[in-house]
OpenMM code with the backbone's topology and positions (N, CA, C; nanometers):
from openmm import Vec3, app, unit

residues = "MET ALA LYS ARG SER LYS GLU LYS ARG MET LYS LYS ASP LEU LEU ALA TYR CYS GLY PHE TYR CYS GLY ALA CYS LEU GLY TYR THR GLY VAL ILE ALA ASP ALA ALA GLU ASP PHE LYS ALA VAL LEU GLU LYS TYR LYS PHE GLU LYS SER ALA LYS TYR ILE LEU PRO ASP GLN LEU LYS ASP TYR ASP LYS ILE PHE ASP LYS ILE VAL PHE MET ALA SER LEU ARG CYS PRO MET VAL CYS ARG GLU ARG LYS ASP ASP ASN ILE ASN CYS GLU VAL ARG LYS CYS CYS ARG SER LYS GLY PHE PHE ALA CYS TYR GLU CYS ALA ASP PHE GLU VAL CYS LYS LYS LEU LYS SER MET LEU GLY GLY VAL HIS TYR GLU ALA ILE ILE GLU ASN LEU LYS GLU ILE LYS ALA ILE GLY LEU GLU GLU TRP ILE SER LYS GLY LYS ALA HIS HIS TYR TRP ASP LYS LYS ASP".split()
positions = [
    Vec3(-1.4520, 0.8816, 0.4817),
    Vec3(-1.4621, 0.7764, 0.3831),
    Vec3(-1.4931, 0.6451, 0.4549),
    Vec3(-1.5788, 0.5661, 0.3978),
    Vec3(-1.6175, 0.4393, 0.4605),
    Vec3(-1.5036, 0.3375, 0.4547),
    Vec3(-1.5021, 0.2517, 0.5531),
    Vec3(-1.4021, 0.1452, 0.5558),
    Vec3(-1.4301, 0.0486, 0.4418),
    Vec3(-1.3246, 0.0031, 0.3771),
    Vec3(-1.3403, -0.0933, 0.2685),
    Vec3(-1.3366, -0.2328, 0.3275),
    Vec3(-1.4273, -0.3146, 0.2853),
    Vec3(-1.4282, -0.4510, 0.3379),
    Vec3(-1.3203, -0.5326, 0.2673),
    Vec3(-1.2598, -0.6221, 0.3442),
    Vec3(-1.1579, -0.7092, 0.2859),
    Vec3(-1.2282, -0.8186, 0.2064),
    Vec3(-1.1786, -0.8417, 0.0880),
    Vec3(-1.2358, -0.9476, 0.0065),
    Vec3(-1.1554, -1.0735, 0.0267),
    Vec3(-1.2247, -1.1864, 0.0329),
    Vec3(-1.1565, -1.3136, 0.0556),
    Vec3(-1.0821, -1.3593, -0.0685),
    Vec3(-1.1344, -1.3296, -0.1835),
    Vec3(-1.0720, -1.3732, -0.3083),
    Vec3(-1.0059, -1.2544, -0.3759),
    Vec3(-0.8856, -1.2752, -0.4214),
    Vec3(-0.8145, -1.1665, -0.4889),
    Vec3(-0.8744, -1.1442, -0.6278),
    Vec3(-0.8537, -1.0236, -0.6785),
    Vec3(-0.9035, -0.9891, -0.8106),
    Vec3(-0.7872, -0.9503, -0.9000),
    Vec3(-0.7978, -0.9904, -1.0237),
    Vec3(-0.6932, -0.9662, -1.1225),
    Vec3(-0.6631, -0.8171, -1.1399),
    Vec3(-0.7655, -0.7332, -1.1402),
    Vec3(-0.7432, -0.5899, -1.1636),
    Vec3(-0.6809, -0.5187, -1.0440),
    Vec3(-0.6621, -0.5895, -0.9331),
    Vec3(-0.5955, -0.5307, -0.8174),
    Vec3(-0.4464, -0.5634, -0.8142),
    Vec3(-0.3987, -0.6351, -0.9144),
    Vec3(-0.2553, -0.6604, -0.9265),
    Vec3(-0.1940, -0.5431, -1.0027),
    Vec3(-0.1009, -0.4737, -0.9375),
    Vec3(-0.0323, -0.3625, -1.0033),
    Vec3(0.0648, -0.4168, -1.1076),
    Vec3(0.1050, -0.3339, -1.1987),
    Vec3(0.1998, -0.3738, -1.3036),
    Vec3(0.3271, -0.4317, -1.2432),
    Vec3(0.3694, -0.3764, -1.1313),
    Vec3(0.4962, -0.4150, -1.0689),
    Vec3(0.4889, -0.5493, -0.9967),
    Vec3(0.3704, -0.5986, -0.9671),
    Vec3(0.3564, -0.7236, -0.8938),
    Vec3(0.3063, -0.7037, -0.7518),
    Vec3(0.2867, -0.5788, -0.7114),
    Vec3(0.2290, -0.5532, -0.5799),
    Vec3(0.0790, -0.5779, -0.5895),
    Vec3(0.0211, -0.6380, -0.4851),
    Vec3(-0.1229, -0.6609, -0.4857),
    Vec3(-0.1923, -0.5441, -0.4158),
    Vec3(-0.2509, -0.4539, -0.4940),
    Vec3(-0.3136, -0.3320, -0.4427),
    Vec3(-0.4285, -0.3620, -0.3457),
    Vec3(-0.4913, -0.4756, -0.3605),
    Vec3(-0.6033, -0.5116, -0.2737),
    Vec3(-0.5650, -0.5245, -0.1275),
    Vec3(-0.4367, -0.5365, -0.0990),
    Vec3(-0.3905, -0.5457, 0.0392),
    Vec3(-0.3148, -0.4200, 0.0824),
    Vec3(-0.3017, -0.3246, -0.0055),
    Vec3(-0.2269, -0.2023, 0.0232),
    Vec3(-0.2872, -0.1301, 0.1430),
    Vec3(-0.1999, -0.0755, 0.2266),
    Vec3(-0.2459, -0.0039, 0.3453),
    Vec3(-0.3325, 0.1162, 0.3084),
    Vec3(-0.3031, 0.1788, 0.1943),
    Vec3(-0.3843, 0.2913, 0.1483),
    Vec3(-0.5176, 0.2466, 0.0917),
    Vec3(-0.5190, 0.1350, 0.0220),
    Vec3(-0.6420, 0.0833, -0.0377),
    Vec3(-0.7363, 0.0281, 0.0692),
    Vec3(-0.6837, -0.0501, 0.1616),
    Vec3(-0.7679, -0.1080, 0.2662),
    Vec3(-0.8063, -0.0043, 0.3708),
    Vec3(-0.7239, 0.0987, 0.3855),
    Vec3(-0.7521, 0.2032, 0.4828),
    Vec3(-0.7205, 0.1641, 0.6260),
    Vec3(-0.6448, 0.0586, 0.6452),
    Vec3(-0.6190, 0.0088, 0.7807),
    Vec3(-0.5497, 0.1135, 0.8682),
    Vec3(-0.4526, 0.1839, 0.8153),
    Vec3(-0.3838, 0.2881, 0.8917),
    Vec3(-0.4769, 0.4077, 0.9110),
    Vec3(-0.5426, 0.4493, 0.8047),
    Vec3(-0.6344, 0.5635, 0.8133),
    Vec3(-0.7465, 0.5361, 0.9125),
    Vec3(-0.8029, 0.4165, 0.9085),
    Vec3(-0.9107, 0.3826, 1.0013),
    Vec3(-0.8630, 0.3856, 1.1459),
    Vec3(-0.7451, 0.3283, 1.1707),
    Vec3(-0.6900, 0.3276, 1.3068),
    Vec3(-0.6623, 0.4707, 1.3538),
    Vec3(-0.6088, 0.5532, 1.2655),
    Vec3(-0.5800, 0.6922, 1.3005),
    Vec3(-0.7099, 0.7692, 1.3279),
    Vec3(-0.8130, 0.7440, 1.2468),
    Vec3(-0.9424, 0.8089, 1.2697),
    Vec3(-0.9993, 0.7696, 1.4054),
    Vec3(-0.9903, 0.6399, 1.4378),
    Vec3(-1.0396, 0.5918, 1.5669),
    Vec3(-0.9614, 0.6544, 1.6816),
    Vec3(-0.8294, 0.6597, 1.6684),
    Vec3(-0.7441, 0.7172, 1.7718),
    Vec3(-0.7751, 0.8661, 1.7894),
    Vec3(-0.7901, 0.9358, 1.6783),
    Vec3(-0.8238, 1.0790, 1.6811),
    Vec3(-0.9563, 1.1005, 1.7531),
    Vec3(-1.0544, 1.0164, 1.7255),
    Vec3(-1.1855, 1.0280, 1.7905),
    Vec3(-1.1742, 1.0083, 1.9419),
    Vec3(-1.0927, 0.9149, 1.9845),
    Vec3(-1.0723, 0.8916, 2.1286),
    Vec3(-1.0057, 1.0131, 2.1917),
    Vec3(-0.9018, 1.0650, 2.1281),
    Vec3(-0.8322, 1.1817, 2.1808),
    Vec3(-0.9265, 1.3011, 2.1943),
    Vec3(-1.0113, 1.3192, 2.0942),
    Vec3(-1.1058, 1.4305, 2.0968),
    Vec3(-1.2156, 1.4091, 2.2023),
    Vec3(-1.2673, 1.2883, 2.2085),
    Vec3(-1.3746, 1.2577, 2.3038),
    Vec3(-1.3313, 1.2880, 2.4471),
    Vec3(-1.2097, 1.2495, 2.4792),
    Vec3(-1.1603, 1.2666, 2.6158),
    Vec3(-1.0772, 1.3940, 2.6335),
    Vec3(-1.0839, 1.4815, 2.5331),
    Vec3(-1.0134, 1.6106, 2.5384),
    Vec3(-0.8702, 1.5927, 2.5890),
    Vec3(-0.8010, 1.4993, 2.5253),
    Vec3(-0.6672, 1.4617, 2.5703),
    Vec3(-0.5672, 1.5755, 2.5612),
    Vec3(-0.5967, 1.6775, 2.4802),
    Vec3(-0.5045, 1.7909, 2.4714),
    Vec3(-0.4854, 1.8557, 2.6089),
    Vec3(-0.5878, 1.8472, 2.6957),
    Vec3(-0.5750, 1.9016, 2.8314),
    Vec3(-0.4789, 1.8175, 2.9151),
    Vec3(-0.4887, 1.6859, 2.9019),
    Vec3(-0.3941, 1.5984, 2.9730),
    Vec3(-0.2524, 1.6249, 2.9243),
    Vec3(-0.2387, 1.6407, 2.7937),
    Vec3(-0.1060, 1.6666, 2.7367),
    Vec3(-0.0491, 1.7974, 2.7921),
    Vec3(-0.1323, 1.8975, 2.8024),
    Vec3(-0.0863, 2.0299, 2.8443),
    Vec3(-0.0616, 2.0400, 2.9953),
    Vec3(-0.1526, 1.9823, 3.0748),
    Vec3(-0.1448, 2.0048, 3.2195),
    Vec3(-0.0916, 1.8867, 3.3006),
    Vec3(-0.1064, 1.7652, 3.2517),
    Vec3(-0.0627, 1.6481, 3.3284),
    Vec3(0.0703, 1.5937, 3.2778),
    Vec3(0.0887, 1.5968, 3.1460),
    Vec3(0.2104, 1.5422, 3.0838),
    Vec3(0.2810, 1.6467, 2.9971),
    Vec3(0.3024, 1.7665, 3.0485),
    Vec3(0.3570, 1.8722, 2.9633),
    Vec3(0.4978, 1.8435, 2.9109),
    Vec3(0.5808, 1.7780, 2.9895),
    Vec3(0.7168, 1.7469, 2.9436),
    Vec3(0.7161, 1.6369, 2.8374),
    Vec3(0.6383, 1.5328, 2.8626),
    Vec3(0.6344, 1.4191, 2.7709),
    Vec3(0.5614, 1.4521, 2.6400),
    Vec3(0.4630, 1.5395, 2.6475),
    Vec3(0.3809, 1.5693, 2.5292),
    Vec3(0.3825, 1.7182, 2.4938),
    Vec3(0.4992, 1.7799, 2.5078),
    Vec3(0.5092, 1.9232, 2.4787),
    Vec3(0.4778, 1.9551, 2.3322),
    Vec3(0.4942, 1.8583, 2.2438),
    Vec3(0.4636, 1.8768, 2.1011),
    Vec3(0.3311, 1.8101, 2.0630),
    Vec3(0.2382, 1.8068, 2.1551),
    Vec3(0.1113, 1.7371, 2.1303),
    Vec3(0.0409, 1.7870, 2.0044),
    Vec3(0.0418, 1.9174, 1.9814),
    Vec3(-0.0248, 1.9709, 1.8620),
    Vec3(0.0340, 1.9107, 1.7344),
    Vec3(0.1658, 1.8954, 1.7318),
    Vec3(0.2309, 1.8352, 1.6147),
    Vec3(0.1953, 1.6873, 1.6034),
    Vec3(0.1914, 1.6197, 1.7162),
    Vec3(0.1540, 1.4780, 1.7171),
    Vec3(0.0114, 1.4621, 1.6641),
    Vec3(-0.0791, 1.5452, 1.7134),
    Vec3(-0.2184, 1.5387, 1.6701),
    Vec3(-0.2296, 1.5665, 1.5198),
    Vec3(-0.1541, 1.6644, 1.4712),
    Vec3(-0.1536, 1.6937, 1.3276),
    Vec3(-0.1076, 1.5726, 1.2464),
    Vec3(-0.0116, 1.4974, 1.2970),
    Vec3(0.0365, 1.3767, 1.2274),
    Vec3(-0.0718, 1.2687, 1.2258),
    Vec3(-0.1464, 1.2584, 1.3349),
    Vec3(-0.2566, 1.1612, 1.3406),
    Vec3(-0.3640, 1.1990, 1.2388),
    Vec3(-0.3955, 1.3284, 1.2300),
    Vec3(-0.4930, 1.3764, 1.1311),
    Vec3(-0.4429, 1.3438, 0.9902),
    Vec3(-0.3134, 1.3673, 0.9667),
    Vec3(-0.2556, 1.3338, 0.8362),
    Vec3(-0.2690, 1.1840, 0.8079),
    Vec3(-0.2348, 1.1015, 0.9063),
    Vec3(-0.2425, 0.9562, 0.8867),
    Vec3(-0.3859, 0.9104, 0.8595),
    Vec3(-0.4834, 0.9817, 0.9143),
    Vec3(-0.6235, 0.9487, 0.8888),
    Vec3(-0.6622, 0.9752, 0.7433),
    Vec3(-0.5805, 1.0506, 0.6725),
    Vec3(-0.6093, 1.0808, 0.5317),
    Vec3(-0.5371, 0.9871, 0.4346),
    Vec3(-0.4610, 0.8929, 0.4857),
    Vec3(-0.3804, 0.8062, 0.3992),
    Vec3(-0.4660, 0.6983, 0.3324),
    Vec3(-0.5361, 0.7390, 0.2324),
    Vec3(-0.6208, 0.6470, 0.1553),
    Vec3(-0.5878, 0.6630, 0.0077),
    Vec3(-0.5776, 0.5523, -0.0572),
    Vec3(-0.5515, 0.5533, -0.2005),
    Vec3(-0.6848, 0.5752, -0.2719),
    Vec3(-0.6933, 0.6761, -0.3583),
    Vec3(-0.8203, 0.7038, -0.4253),
    Vec3(-0.8583, 0.5989, -0.5302),
    Vec3(-0.7580, 0.5316, -0.5847),
    Vec3(-0.7862, 0.4257, -0.6823),
    Vec3(-0.6610, 0.3419, -0.7022),
    Vec3(-0.6813, 0.2186, -0.7418),
    Vec3(-0.5681, 0.1289, -0.7630),
    Vec3(-0.4988, 0.1610, -0.8940),
    Vec3(-0.3810, 0.1085, -0.9075),
    Vec3(-0.2935, 0.1349, -1.0215),
    Vec3(-0.3655, 0.1210, -1.1565),
    Vec3(-0.4357, 0.0126, -1.1762),
    Vec3(-0.4980, -0.0135, -1.3068),
    Vec3(-0.6179, 0.0754, -1.3360),
    Vec3(-0.6771, 0.1354, -1.2336),
    Vec3(-0.7918, 0.2244, -1.2543),
    Vec3(-0.7490, 0.3614, -1.3046),
    Vec3(-0.6243, 0.3934, -1.2843),
    Vec3(-0.5745, 0.5264, -1.3216),
    Vec3(-0.5584, 0.5342, -1.4732),
    Vec3(-0.6250, 0.6277, -1.5324),
    Vec3(-0.6216, 0.6431, -1.6787),
    Vec3(-0.5155, 0.7427, -1.7227),
    Vec3(-0.4644, 0.8208, -1.6311),
    Vec3(-0.3700, 0.9270, -1.6612),
    Vec3(-0.2346, 0.8705, -1.7042),
    Vec3(-0.1931, 0.8984, -1.8246),
    Vec3(-0.0631, 0.8514, -1.8738),
    Vec3(0.0525, 0.9358, -1.8207),
    Vec3(0.0219, 1.0419, -1.7490),
    Vec3(0.1257, 1.1266, -1.6913),
    Vec3(0.1724, 1.0766, -1.5554),
    Vec3(0.1237, 0.9621, -1.5120),
    Vec3(0.1652, 0.9058, -1.3832),
    Vec3(0.3141, 0.8776, -1.3902),
    Vec3(0.3842, 0.9233, -1.2896),
    Vec3(0.5295, 0.9127, -1.2871),
    Vec3(0.5750, 0.7776, -1.2322),
    Vec3(0.5348, 0.6694, -1.2958),
    Vec3(0.5755, 0.5355, -1.2555),
    Vec3(0.6437, 0.4692, -1.3746),
    Vec3(0.7738, 0.4534, -1.3635),
    Vec3(0.8508, 0.3959, -1.4739),
    Vec3(0.8112, 0.2508, -1.5010),
    Vec3(0.7742, 0.1773, -1.3975),
    Vec3(0.7339, 0.0370, -1.4146),
    Vec3(0.6051, 0.0303, -1.4952),
    Vec3(0.5080, 0.1103, -1.4594),
    Vec3(0.3809, 0.1145, -1.5328),
    Vec3(0.4041, 0.1522, -1.6790),
    Vec3(0.4847, 0.2577, -1.7007),
    Vec3(0.5143, 0.3019, -1.8377),
    Vec3(0.5795, 0.1906, -1.9179),
    Vec3(0.6738, 0.1208, -1.8564),
    Vec3(0.7457, 0.0126, -1.9242),
    Vec3(0.6502, -0.1004, -1.9633),
    Vec3(0.5691, -0.1469, -1.8679),
    Vec3(0.4741, -0.2546, -1.8960),
    Vec3(0.3763, -0.2160, -2.0057),
    Vec3(0.3238, -0.0975, -1.9957),
    Vec3(0.2255, -0.0533, -2.0954),
    Vec3(0.2889, -0.0399, -2.2335),
    Vec3(0.4131, 0.0082, -2.2384),
    Vec3(0.4789, 0.0238, -2.3687),
    Vec3(0.5075, -0.1123, -2.4334),
    Vec3(0.5268, -0.2145, -2.3517),
    Vec3(0.5550, -0.3495, -2.4034),
    Vec3(0.4287, -0.4347, -2.4171),
    Vec3(0.3144, -0.3806, -2.3748),
    Vec3(0.1891, -0.4551, -2.3831),
    Vec3(0.1778, -0.5647, -2.2775),
    Vec3(0.2509, -0.5527, -2.1677),
    Vec3(0.2484, -0.6527, -2.0608),
    Vec3(0.1359, -0.6214, -1.9619),
    Vec3(0.0741, -0.7265, -1.9097),
    Vec3(-0.0219, -0.7095, -1.8017),
    Vec3(0.0523, -0.6721, -1.6734),
    Vec3(0.1665, -0.7348, -1.6529),
    Vec3(0.2518, -0.7062, -1.5369),
    Vec3(0.3935, -0.7540, -1.5682),
    Vec3(0.4841, -0.7200, -1.4798),
    Vec3(0.6267, -0.7484, -1.5022),
    Vec3(0.6617, -0.8966, -1.5140),
    Vec3(0.5765, -0.9849, -1.4666),
    Vec3(0.6069, -1.1280, -1.4768),
    Vec3(0.6216, -1.1723, -1.6225),
    Vec3(0.5690, -1.0959, -1.7170),
    Vec3(0.5800, -1.1296, -1.8591),
    Vec3(0.7160, -1.0919, -1.9175),
    Vec3(0.7933, -1.0158, -1.8414),
    Vec3(0.9245, -0.9710, -1.8880),
    Vec3(1.0320, -1.0693, -1.8431),
    Vec3(1.1208, -1.1053, -1.9329),
    Vec3(1.2283, -1.1988, -1.8997),
    Vec3(1.3292, -1.1397, -1.8017),
    Vec3(1.3320, -1.0077, -1.7884),
    Vec3(1.4324, -0.9415, -1.7055),
    Vec3(1.3807, -0.8870, -1.5723),
    Vec3(1.2613, -0.9269, -1.5290),
    Vec3(1.2062, -0.8633, -1.4096),
    Vec3(1.2923, -0.8860, -1.2848),
    Vec3(1.3628, -0.9979, -1.2759),
    Vec3(1.4425, -1.0261, -1.1556),
    Vec3(1.5660, -0.9370, -1.1433),
    Vec3(1.6064, -0.8732, -1.2517),
    Vec3(1.7231, -0.7847, -1.2473),
    Vec3(1.6866, -0.6414, -1.2883),
    Vec3(1.5592, -0.6111, -1.2877),
    Vec3(1.5106, -0.4810, -1.3342),
    Vec3(1.5414, -0.3705, -1.2329),
    Vec3(1.6124, -0.2690, -1.2778),
    Vec3(1.6462, -0.1550, -1.1920),
    Vec3(1.5228, -0.0708, -1.1603),
    Vec3(1.4264, -0.0667, -1.2521),
    Vec3(1.3039, 0.0092, -1.2274),
    Vec3(1.2267, -0.0512, -1.1103),
    Vec3(1.2156, -0.1828, -1.1101),
    Vec3(1.1467, -0.2499, -0.9995),
    Vec3(1.2216, -0.2310, -0.8683),
    Vec3(1.3525, -0.2477, -0.8738),
    Vec3(1.4336, -0.2413, -0.7519),
    Vec3(1.4295, -0.1028, -0.6875),
    Vec3(1.4245, 0.0009, -0.7668),
    Vec3(1.4283, 0.1365, -0.7130),
    Vec3(1.2894, 0.1928, -0.6814),
    Vec3(1.1861, 0.1271, -0.7276),
    Vec3(1.0500, 0.1761, -0.7079),
    Vec3(1.0191, 0.1930, -0.5583),
    Vec3(0.9693, 0.3074, -0.5209),
    Vec3(0.9311, 0.3395, -0.3832),
    Vec3(1.0426, 0.3089, -0.2839),
    Vec3(1.1644, 0.3383, -0.3245),
    Vec3(1.2784, 0.3186, -0.2352),
    Vec3(1.3095, 0.1724, -0.2084),
    Vec3(1.2535, 0.0842, -0.2875),
    Vec3(1.2797, -0.0582, -0.2722),
    Vec3(1.2013, -0.1260, -0.1606),
    Vec3(1.1109, -0.0532, -0.0961),
    Vec3(1.0397, -0.1084, 0.0191),
    Vec3(0.9584, -0.2334, -0.0158),
    Vec3(0.9044, -0.2419, -0.1341),
    Vec3(0.8230, -0.3565, -0.1750),
    Vec3(0.9008, -0.4595, -0.2568),
    Vec3(1.0254, -0.4335, -0.2863),
    Vec3(1.0998, -0.5116, -0.3848),
    Vec3(1.0956, -0.6624, -0.3609),
    Vec3(1.1366, -0.7090, -0.2448),
    Vec3(1.1424, -0.8537, -0.2198),
    Vec3(1.0055, -0.9190, -0.2344),
    Vec3(0.9025, -0.8533, -0.1823),
    Vec3(0.7679, -0.9091, -0.1895),
    Vec3(0.7170, -0.9158, -0.3332),
    Vec3(0.7400, -0.8105, -0.4113),
    Vec3(0.6893, -0.8141, -0.5487),
    Vec3(0.7660, -0.9144, -0.6334),
    Vec3(0.8942, -0.9320, -0.6067),
    Vec3(0.9697, -1.0340, -0.6800),
    Vec3(0.9134, -1.1726, -0.6486),
    Vec3(0.8801, -1.1980, -0.5224),
    Vec3(0.8179, -1.3261, -0.4866),
    Vec3(0.6852, -1.3431, -0.5585),
    Vec3(0.6035, -1.2372, -0.5608),
    Vec3(0.4753, -1.2444, -0.6322),
    Vec3(0.4972, -1.2734, -0.7798),
    Vec3(0.5884, -1.1999, -0.8425),
    Vec3(0.6127, -1.2163, -0.9858),
    Vec3(0.6655, -1.3556, -1.0185),
    Vec3(0.7537, -1.4091, -0.9365),
    Vec3(0.8058, -1.5450, -0.9580),
    Vec3(0.6932, -1.6482, -0.9488),
    Vec3(0.6086, -1.6322, -0.8481),
    Vec3(0.4956, -1.7255, -0.8339),
    Vec3(0.4015, -1.7174, -0.9529),
    Vec3(0.3693, -1.5947, -0.9947),
    Vec3(0.2785, -1.5773, -1.1088),
    Vec3(0.3387, -1.6413, -1.2331),
    Vec3(0.4674, -1.6183, -1.2546),
    Vec3(0.5336, -1.6762, -1.3716),
    Vec3(0.5315, -1.8295, -1.3652),
    Vec3(0.5494, -1.8840, -1.2460),
    Vec3(0.5545, -2.0301, -1.2298),
    Vec3(0.4181, -2.0973, -1.2436),
    Vec3(0.3145, -2.0389, -1.1844),
    Vec3(0.1845, -2.1072, -1.1819),
    Vec3(0.0785, -2.0406, -1.2687),
    Vec3(0.1071, -1.9220, -1.3197),
    Vec3(0.0106, -1.8501, -1.4021),
    Vec3(-0.0727, -1.7540, -1.3194),
    Vec3(-0.1159, -1.6482, -1.3837),
    Vec3(-0.1889, -1.5418, -1.3152),
    Vec3(-0.3202, -1.5909, -1.2554),
    Vec3(-0.3981, -1.6638, -1.3320),
    Vec3(-0.5292, -1.7089, -1.2822),
    Vec3(-0.5149, -1.7982, -1.1597),
    Vec3(-0.4171, -1.8887, -1.1610),
    Vec3(-0.3936, -1.9773, -1.0457),
    Vec3(-0.3467, -1.8950, -0.9253),
    Vec3(-0.2585, -1.7999, -0.9483),
    Vec3(-0.2088, -1.7146, -0.8395),
    Vec3(-0.3229, -1.6342, -0.7776),
    Vec3(-0.4075, -1.5791, -0.8624),
    Vec3(-0.5231, -1.5030, -0.8146),
    Vec3(-0.6153, -1.5929, -0.7331),
    Vec3(-0.6416, -1.7137, -0.7813),
    Vec3(-0.7333, -1.8028, -0.7097),
    Vec3(-0.6744, -1.8540, -0.5785),
    Vec3(-0.5395, -1.8596, -0.5693),
    Vec3(-0.4752, -1.8988, -0.4433),
    Vec3(-0.5044, -1.7981, -0.3336),
    Vec3(-0.5118, -1.6715, -0.3717),
    Vec3(-0.5458, -1.5681, -0.2754),
    Vec3(-0.4370, -1.5332, -0.1759),
    Vec3(-0.3108, -1.5531, -0.2120),
    Vec3(-0.2023, -1.5196, -0.1198),
    Vec3(-0.0956, -1.4394, -0.1927),
    Vec3(-0.0893, -1.3108, -0.1598),
    Vec3(0.0141, -1.2248, -0.2147),
    Vec3(0.1175, -1.1986, -0.1065),
    Vec3(0.2385, -1.1685, -0.1479),
    Vec3(0.3462, -1.1370, -0.0545),
    Vec3(0.3517, -0.9863, -0.0316),
    Vec3(0.3818, -0.9475, 0.0926),
    Vec3(0.3948, -0.8067, 0.1301),
    Vec3(0.5090, -0.7933, 0.2289),
    Vec3(0.5723, -0.6788, 0.2306),
    Vec3(0.6877, -0.6615, 0.3215),
    Vec3(0.6481, -0.6738, 0.4678),
    Vec3(0.5257, -0.6415, 0.5021),
    Vec3(0.4866, -0.6495, 0.6429),
    Vec3(0.4608, -0.7925, 0.6885),
    Vec3(0.4591, -0.8870, 0.5944),
    Vec3(0.4436, -1.0277, 0.6311),
    Vec3(0.5763, -1.0912, 0.6745),
    Vec3(0.6852, -1.0261, 0.6408),
    Vec3(0.8184, -1.0802, 0.6690),
    Vec3(0.8558, -1.0583, 0.8152),
    Vec3(0.9201, -1.1584, 0.8708),
    Vec3(0.9743, -1.1436, 1.0058),
    Vec3(1.1165, -1.0925, 0.9930),
    Vec3(1.1417, -0.9790, 1.0540),
    Vec3(1.2749, -0.9171, 1.0444),
    Vec3(1.3744, -0.9816, 1.1358),
] * unit.nanometer
topology = app.Topology()
chain = topology.addChain("A")
for resn in residues:
    res = topology.addResidue(resn, chain)
    for name in ("N", "CA", "C"):
        topology.addAtom(name, app.Element.getBySymbol(name[0]), res)
């Protein structure tokens, strides 16, 4: 699959119902998949499995498993963003809730800051970032937030 170019300006249809900006998602941008593909190509070009087997057998005794994980990571691409999915059978409680209430996204709900669906979504990994996005959208409006071009993501935080 071809690498997706990063767009400088955010797009409204790339905002997920939950407040995550799909346009920066690791699966959508392919950043992990691209890096894994590049790494896999280097390993194959230099036949690194031989180094693993004969030069570093103790350190890389599970090289085949490691290589399989790299191949898997090279496949981590999102086929389409949240809003492009037409299937109502998608098992996302946040999406179902927004759609049932006619909301574009959770920022339209008075209870998004205490929503258990948002907090539990994907193990809570995106929770703090999406709450920041939703608060900003509610404060300045969706169009202004989109034109600002800055979404929050968990990988932007310093731990």
